[in-house]
N, C-alpha and C positions, 0 to 999 in steps of 0.2 A: 831628346837624346835617349838612345837605347841603354838598357841596363848593362852593367858589367857582368860577366859570366864568372861564376864561382865553382871551383872543384873542391869538394869536402872530402877529406881523407881521415878515416878512423878505423879502429879494429872492429867496429860494429856494436860496441857496448852502448847501452841506452844513455848512460851519463855523458859519454863522449859525443854521441849524436846530438844530444840536447844542446851541448855547448857550441858545436860547430854550426848547427842549424840556427840556433838563436842568434849568433853573431852574423851569419849570412843574411838573415831576415833584417836585422838591425842596420846592416850596410846596404840593404835593398839590392841584393845580388839575385840574378837569375841562376840558381845553383843546381848542381846534381851531386849525388853522394857516391863515393867509391869505398867499398870495404876492402882494406888492404890485406893482402895475403903474402907473407914472406916465404921464400923458399928455405928449405933446410940447408945449412945449419943456422942461417941468419935469423930465423925466428927465435933462436935461443941465445943470441949474442947481443950485448948492449950496443946501441947506436954508435957509441964512441969508438968501438972496435970494428965497425962495419964499413966496408968500402962504399963510396957513393957511385954505385954501378947498377945498371938495369937488371943484371942477373939476381940481384938481391930480392926482388919482388916479382910476383906472377902477373900482376894486373897490366892489361893493355888498354890504355886510355886514349880514345880517338876523338872525343868531343873537344870543342874549342873552349878555352877558359882564359880569364885574365888574372884571377885571384885564386890562390890556394889557401884554404884554411884547414889545418891539420890538428889533431889532438891524439895524444897517446904515443907510446914508445914505437910501435910498429910503423907509424906514419912519418917518422922523422926523416929517414933516409929517402923514401919516395918523394917527399916534398922538396928536399934539397936537390935531388937528381932532376926532377921535372922542371924546376926553376932554371937550373944551370943549362939544361939541354933544350930549352924552348927556343924557337926561332923568333920570339918576340919578347917584349918586357913583361915579366910576370911578378906580381907581388905575392910573397908567401908569408903567412901569419901562422904561428904555432901557439897552441894553447897548452899550458903546463910547461914545466922545465924540460927541455929536450935532452939535457945531459950531454950536449955537444956544444961547440962554440956557438954563442948566440948570434954571431955575425952571419951565420948561414941563413938567417931569416930577416925580413924587413921589420917585422914586429913579433915580439914574444909576449904573451899574456900570462903572467904568473901570479898565483895567489899570494896575498900578503904574508901568509904564514910560512912561505918557502924561503924568505930572506935572500932573494936574488935580485940584483940590480944591474942596470946597463943602459946605454943611451937609447936602445931600441926596445926596452922593457916597459910594459904597462902593467901596473900592479892592480889586481882586482881584490876587493875586500870580501867578496863572496864568489861563489861559482857563477859564471855566466850561464845562461840557459835559454830554452826556447819558449818559455811561457810569457804571456803578455796579460796585462790587466783586462784588456778587452776580451780576450779569449775566456778568461776566468768568469767574468761577468755574464758573458753570453751563455755559458754552460750551466748557470745557476739552476735552471728549471729541470735539468737532466735527472736529478735525484729528489727534487722537491716533493713529488707526489708519493715518494716511498718512505717519508719520515713524518713524524708528528710536528706539524708546523707551529704549534703553540709553545714548543720547547726550544730553548737555546741549544745550539749544536756544538758539540766538541768533536773535532776530527782527529783521528789517530792515523798517522802515515807511517807505515812499517817499512824498514829497509830489510836487511838480511844479514846473516852471519858473515864475518870477514876474519882475516887473520888477527885483527885487533879486538873484535867483539864477538862473544859467544852467545848465541840465542838458545841457551839451555832453559829448561823449565823454571829453574829458580830465578834467573834474571828476568824472564818474561812475566812470571807471576808477580814479581815486585812492581813492574810497570803497570800491569793490568789492575792490581789491587789499588794503586794510587788513583787510577782513572775511575774505577768502580766506586770508590769513596766519593769522588766529586760528582759522579752521575747521581748517586743517591742523595747527597746533601743539597745539590743545586737543581735537582730534577731535570737533568740534561738528556739530550738525545745524542747517542754516539754513532759516528760513522767511522768505519775502519777501512782504510785503503791500503792494499798491498802493492809492492813494487815487483820488478822482475826478479829480485833476489830473495823475496820472502818465501820461506819453505811452506809447502802445502800444509804440513802438520801444524804450523803456527796459525794459519788461517782457520783451520778446523778447531784448534784450541780456543781461538777467540770466539768462535760460534758457541762453543760449550761454556766458556767462562762468562761471557756477557749474554745472559739468557733473556733479557728484556731491555727495552729502550735502546735498541741498537740496530744498525744496518751494517752488515759485514759484506763488503764487496769482495767476491772470491776469485776474480780474474783481474788481470792488468787491463785497465780501462781508462784511457786518458780523459774521456769526457766525465767519468765518475770522479776522477782525481780533481779535475778543474771545478766541478760542481761542489765537491766537498769543501774546497777552499773558499768558494763563493758563499756557501751556506754557514760556514763555521763562525762562531763567536770566539772560540779558543782553538788553536791548532797545536797539536803535539807531534813531534817528529823524533824518531829514534836517532841516537847520537852518531850512528855509523855512516850517515849520508850527509856530507856537506852540501851536495847539490840540492837535495830536497829541503834542507834547512834554508838555503838561499832562495829557493823557489817560494817557500812559504813566506819569507820576509818581503816578497814583492807585494803582498796583500796589505801590509801595514797593520795587521791584526796581531794580538798577543801570540807569540810563538814560544812554546815550551819544548825543551829538549829532554827526552826520556833517556837517562843515562844508563849505560851498561858498564860494569867494571871492565877495564882494559885488560886483555890477556897478554899484551906486550906494550912497550912504550908507545903512547899515542900523542906525543908532544905537539906534532903538527896540527892534529885535529883539535887538541886542547887550545892551541894558540888561536885557531880560527874561531872557536866558540868564545874564547875570552874577548876577542875583538868585537864580535857581534853583541856580546853581553855589555861591553863598554859603550856600545852605540845604542844601548837600551832597546835592542831588537829582540833578544832571546833571554829566557830565564830557564833554569833547571827545573824540571818537574819535581815538585815536592808534595806537600799535603794541602796546599792552598792554591786557589785559582784567582787571578786578578786580571784586570784589564788596564792597558796603558797604550800610549800612542808613540809613534816614532816616524821618522822620515822613511818612506818605502825604499827598500833596497833594490835598485834597478841598475845593476852593474853592466848588464848587456848593452843598454843604450848609452850609458856613460862612457864605456870603453869604445863603442862604435864611434861616438863623437870625437874622441881623442884620436882614433885611427884616421878619421877623415881630415882632421886638422894637421896631424903629423905628416901625412903622406900627400897633402894637397890633392885629395881623392880624385877629382875630375881631371887632373892635369898630368897624370903619369903616362 
């Protein structure tokens, strides 16, 4: 039996691509990705106030598909329009709260901390993503010859500034100083991994601050990211990225969250962290490092299994 064909709709942001591609892989789709571009003024207007019309978006999609997986505000109306106007049965799945009637979608995947329920809603305990344990393990050798193999590795995964969290010098120094203390006390090897949102000045600052026992990766490099997860004994992720915390939790290794004081109310993020803390997956980075075990968080495959059961996957 040939694979079902998937159309992935996002705004092109890494976190969204990770979610739609991760789910597409878990559902074993033959997929292609479309970066949605909305016409003015619809790019500025909430989906709830936007008509379900073709003139809303610029994209012309000529390839065949059976399943639409969308993520993000801009993809909401295109997903609904393409399903309604197809000449065959299309399943559409949206990741995150679309802020329109949930009945516009066959399945909506919403994080636990969003407090949204419905007959077609699947609740994820962490972000779904495109990483797999097999990929992580295969990438282990990528950085292995660049570090001191006799030392335990502590990996720091950096996000970037958001409207909730400020990456000013004071906040970053607090994180770096806690890590430096552990490097000295436990004779650890540090690997620093940036993301798309990490400012260049923070990467440079890390190079200056950690002057020994460290490997600073200064470009966005997926293989380096995977390798750092495989090599790490301890993983530290900055609090601004729920997706990277969820990705780290796939490893089953100790995951510490480096906190930054919130610049505005971050209750949704706090609820997410509290959930993972209650599951014994994460702890806040403080002045001690410990090891512990927990059930690996693999929401992508768990959700994919529920979708297949809910939609009688092979029979639509």
